[in-house]
C-alpha positions as CSV (number, residue, x, y, z in Angstrom):
1,X,-23.9,-31.0,-2.3
2,X,-27.3,-32.6,-0.8
3,X,-26.3,-35.7,-3.0
4,X,-23.1,-36.1,-0.9
5,X,-24.8,-35.5,2.3
6,X,-27.3,-38.2,1.7
7,X,-24.4,-40.5,0.7
8,X,-22.9,-39.5,3.8
9,X,-26.1,-39.9,6.3
10,X,-26.8,-43.5,4.5
11,X,-23.2,-44.6,5.3
12,X,-23.4,-43.8,8.8
13,X,-27.2,-45.4,9.1
14,X,-25.5,-48.4,7.6
15,X,-22.7,-48.3,10.1
16,X,-25.2,-48.1,13.0
17,X,-27.0,-51.2,12.2
18,X,-24.3,-53.6,11.1
19,X,-21.8,-52.1,13.8
20,X,-24.1,-50.5,16.8
21,X,-25.0,-53.2,18.9
22,X,-21.4,-54.3,19.5
23,X,-20.4,-50.9,20.1
24,X,-23.4,-50.8,22.8
25,X,-22.2,-53.9,24.1
26,X,-18.3,-53.0,24.2
27,X,-19.5,-49.3,26.0
28,X,-21.8,-51.7,28.7
29,X,-18.4,-53.8,29.5
30,X,-16.7,-50.8,30.1
31,X,-18.8,-49.5,33.0
32,X,-18.9,-53.1,34.0
33,X,-15.1,-53.9,34.2
34,X,-14.3,-50.3,36.0
35,X,-17.6,-49.9,38.2
36,X,-18.2,-47.9,40.1
37,X,-15.3,-45.3,37.9
38,X,-18.7,-44.2,36.0
39,X,-20.1,-42.9,39.2
40,X,-17.2,-41.1,40.7
41,X,-15.4,-40.0,37.8
42,X,-15.9,-36.5,38.7
43,X,-14.1,-35.9,42.1
44,X,-12.5,-40.1,42.5
45,X,-9.3,-41.8,40.8
46,X,-9.8,-45.7,40.8
47,X,-6.5,-45.6,42.8
48,X,-3.9,-43.8,44.7
49,X,-1.1,-44.7,42.9
50,X,-0.3,-44.4,39.5
51,X,-3.7,-43.0,38.6
52,X,-2.6,-39.8,40.2
53,X,0.6,-39.4,38.5
54,X,-1.3,-40.2,35.3
55,X,-3.9,-37.5,36.0
56,X,-1.1,-35.0,36.9
57,X,0.4,-35.5,33.5
58,X,-2.6,-35.3,31.6
59,X,-3.5,-32.3,33.3
60,X,-0.1,-30.2,32.8
61,X,0.1,-31.8,29.0
62,X,-3.7,-30.8,27.8
63,X,-3.5,-27.2,28.8
64,X,0.5,-26.8,27.5
65,X,-0.2,-28.8,24.4
66,X,-0.3,-24.9,22.3
67,X,3.0,-23.7,24.1
68,X,5.4,-26.4,23.0
69,X,8.7,-24.2,24.5
70,X,6.8,-25.0,28.0
71,X,5.5,-28.4,27.7
72,X,8.4,-30.5,28.6
73,X,9.2,-28.3,31.5
74,X,7.1,-29.7,33.9
75,X,7.0,-28.5,37.9
76,X,7.9,-31.9,39.3
77,X,11.6,-31.9,40.2
78,X,11.8,-28.5,39.6
79,X,15.0,-26.1,38.9
80,X,15.7,-29.3,36.8
81,X,14.4,-29.2,32.8
82,X,12.6,-31.5,30.8
83,X,11.0,-33.4,33.6
84,X,8.3,-34.3,31.8
85,X,10.2,-37.1,30.2
86,X,11.4,-38.3,33.5
87,X,8.5,-40.9,33.5
88,X,5.9,-41.5,30.3
89,X,4.5,-37.9,29.0
90,X,1.3,-39.3,27.6
91,X,1.0,-36.4,24.7
92,X,-1.0,-39.0,22.6
93,X,-3.7,-39.9,25.7
94,X,-3.7,-35.6,26.0
95,X,-4.5,-35.2,22.6
96,X,-7.2,-37.5,23.0
97,X,-8.3,-35.9,26.3
98,X,-7.6,-32.3,25.8
99,X,-11.4,-30.7,25.1
100,X,-12.3,-32.6,28.6
101,X,-9.4,-30.9,30.1
102,X,-10.1,-27.4,28.4
103,X,-13.7,-27.5,29.3
104,X,-14.1,-28.8,33.1
105,X,-10.2,-28.1,34.0
106,X,-10.5,-31.2,36.0
107,X,-7.3,-34.0,35.2
108,X,-9.4,-36.5,37.3
109,X,-11.9,-36.2,35.3
110,X,-10.5,-36.6,32.1
111,X,-8.2,-39.6,33.8
112,X,-11.6,-41.8,34.2
113,X,-12.7,-40.8,30.7
114,X,-9.8,-42.3,29.2
115,X,-9.6,-45.3,31.9
116,X,-13.4,-45.6,31.3
117,X,-13.0,-45.3,27.3
118,X,-10.1,-47.4,27.3
119,X,-12.0,-50.4,28.1
120,X,-14.1,-49.8,24.7
121,X,-12.0,-48.8,22.5
122,X,-9.7,-51.7,22.9
123,X,-12.5,-53.8,22.1
124,X,-13.3,-51.9,18.8
125,X,-10.5,-52.1,17.1
126,X,-9.7,-55.1,17.7
127,X,-13.4,-56.0,16.4
128,X,-12.1,-53.9,13.5
129,X,-9.5,-55.9,12.7
130,X,-11.2,-59.3,13.1
131,X,-14.3,-57.9,11.2
132,X,-11.9,-57.1,8.3
133,X,-9.9,-60.5,8.5
134,X,-12.7,-62.8,8.7
135,X,-16.1,-61.0,8.1
136,X,-17.9,-62.9,10.7
137,X,-19.2,-60.3,13.2
138,X,-19.5,-62.9,15.7
139,X,-16.2,-63.7,16.0
140,X,-15.2,-59.8,15.8
141,X,-17.7,-59.3,18.8
142,X,-15.8,-62.4,20.8
143,X,-12.6,-61.2,19.9
144,X,-13.2,-57.7,21.1
145,X,-14.1,-58.7,24.3
146,X,-11.6,-60.8,24.7
147,X,-9.0,-58.2,24.1
148,X,-11.0,-55.5,26.5
149,X,-10.9,-57.8,29.6
150,X,-7.4,-59.7,29.2
151,X,-6.0,-60.5,32.4
152,X,-3.3,-57.5,32.0
153,X,-5.5,-54.7,32.5
154,X,-6.6,-55.5,36.1
155,X,-3.4,-55.2,38.3
156,X,-2.9,-53.7,41.7
157,X,-2.6,-50.8,40.1
158,X,-3.2,-50.5,36.0
159,X,-1.4,-48.1,34.2
160,X,-3.5,-45.8,31.9
161,X,-0.8,-45.7,29.3
162,X,-1.2,-49.7,29.1
163,X,-4.7,-50.0,29.2
164,X,-4.9,-47.7,26.1
165,X,-3.5,-50.0,23.9
166,X,-6.2,-49.6,21.1
167,X,-3.4,-48.3,18.1
168,X,-1.9,-51.4,18.1
169,X,-5.1,-53.7,16.2
170,X,-5.3,-51.0,14.1
171,X,-1.9,-50.4,12.9
172,X,-1.8,-53.9,12.2
173,X,-5.4,-53.5,10.4
174,X,-3.9,-50.9,8.5
175,X,-0.9,-52.6,7.6
176,X,-2.7,-55.3,6.1
177,X,-5.2,-53.7,4.6
178,X,-2.1,-51.3,2.5
179,X,0.0,-54.4,2.0
180,X,-3.5,-55.9,0.4
181,X,-4.5,-52.6,-1.6
182,X,-1.8,-50.6,-1.8
183,X,-3.6,-47.1,-0.9
184,X,-2.2,-44.0,0.3
185,X,-5.2,-43.7,2.8
186,X,-4.6,-47.1,4.3
187,X,-0.9,-46.1,4.4
188,X,-1.6,-42.8,6.3
189,X,-4.1,-45.0,8.6
190,X,-1.1,-47.3,9.3
191,X,1.0,-43.9,10.1
192,X,-1.5,-42.1,12.6
193,X,-2.7,-45.3,14.5
194,X,1.4,-46.1,14.9
195,X,2.2,-42.2,15.9
196,X,-0.7,-42.3,18.3
197,X,0.0,-45.4,20.4
198,X,3.9,-44.5,20.4
199,X,2.8,-41.1,21.8
200,X,0.6,-42.9,24.6
201,X,3.2,-45.4,25.5
202,X,6.7,-45.6,24.4
203,X,7.0,-49.3,25.5
204,X,3.7,-50.3,23.7
205,X,5.1,-48.3,20.8
206,X,8.3,-50.3,20.4
207,X,6.1,-53.5,20.8
208,X,4.1,-52.7,18.7
209,X,7.2,-51.9,16.0
210,X,8.6,-54.9,16.3
211,X,5.6,-56.9,15.7
212,X,4.3,-54.7,12.8
213,X,7.8,-55.3,10.9
214,X,7.7,-59.1,11.7
215,X,4.4,-59.2,10.0
216,X,5.3,-57.2,7.0
217,X,8.4,-59.3,6.7
218,X,6.1,-62.1,6.4
219,X,3.2,-60.6,4.4
220,X,6.1,-59.9,1.9
221,X,7.8,-62.9,1.9
222,X,4.9,-64.7,0.8
223,X,2.4,-63.0,-1.5
224,X,3.5,-61.5,-4.8
225,X,0.7,-59.2,-4.8
226,X,2.3,-57.7,-1.7
227,X,5.9,-57.0,-3.1
228,X,4.1,-55.3,-6.1
229,X,2.2,-53.0,-3.9
230,X,5.2,-52.7,-1.4
231,X,7.1,-51.8,-5.0
232,X,4.9,-48.5,-5.4
233,X,6.0,-47.2,-2.3
234,X,3.0,-47.2,-0.2
235,X,4.1,-49.5,2.3
236,X,7.7,-46.8,2.8
237,X,5.2,-44.0,3.4
238,X,3.4,-44.7,6.7
239,X,7.0,-44.9,8.5
240,X,8.3,-41.8,7.2
241,X,4.5,-40.0,8.1
242,X,5.0,-41.6,11.2
243,X,8.6,-40.5,11.9
244,X,7.6,-37.0,10.8
245,X,4.7,-36.9,13.5
246,X,7.2,-38.3,16.1
247,X,10.1,-35.8,15.3
């Protein structure tokens, strides 16, 4: 047990040494791009449009995750049933922020924490993808900065479900890894990243699915090693797990 603890501690220290500076840079970027949200997070929303709807949705879903029978029947448009699904349900986002809602009972704070985190998480996911593809930390850091600060994020009323697109680079990373290695844990990572992104935004989930299928077909067509890994069923494992989670 002591040896395992020392091994985990050593790995953590090595990860901090290698990736700590980009992580701090991405966190600082998040605060700068969204300023002054960090100062007013408990009490103010960054706009009075979609942010209000998203904060209310996060509050409802996070407090009803353990009550699945009640979850879809939100009080809007009463007495109609299944009203949560009249818009994006944000179940994936609520899973991420449920502890904040549970501890504080403040959906405004929960929304702003996710709003701030969206930029850093997106930067980190793109950093991980490019670092794995190139092995170049400078290129990975620049890619993360560009992905987190792209103009799509700065419309008149940025939608939280669009900002939280970190699952797409992660899913692509795990797809390329499973096609390269054929390991089950990479297939499980692909399934989890895909399911979480789909539960955050139906639209991004559909776009991501088309992209992953295209990349998968291209990789399978030109790489014999990939075809051998696919024959072992690892590539099929991921959509099976993701479909089970979503259902």
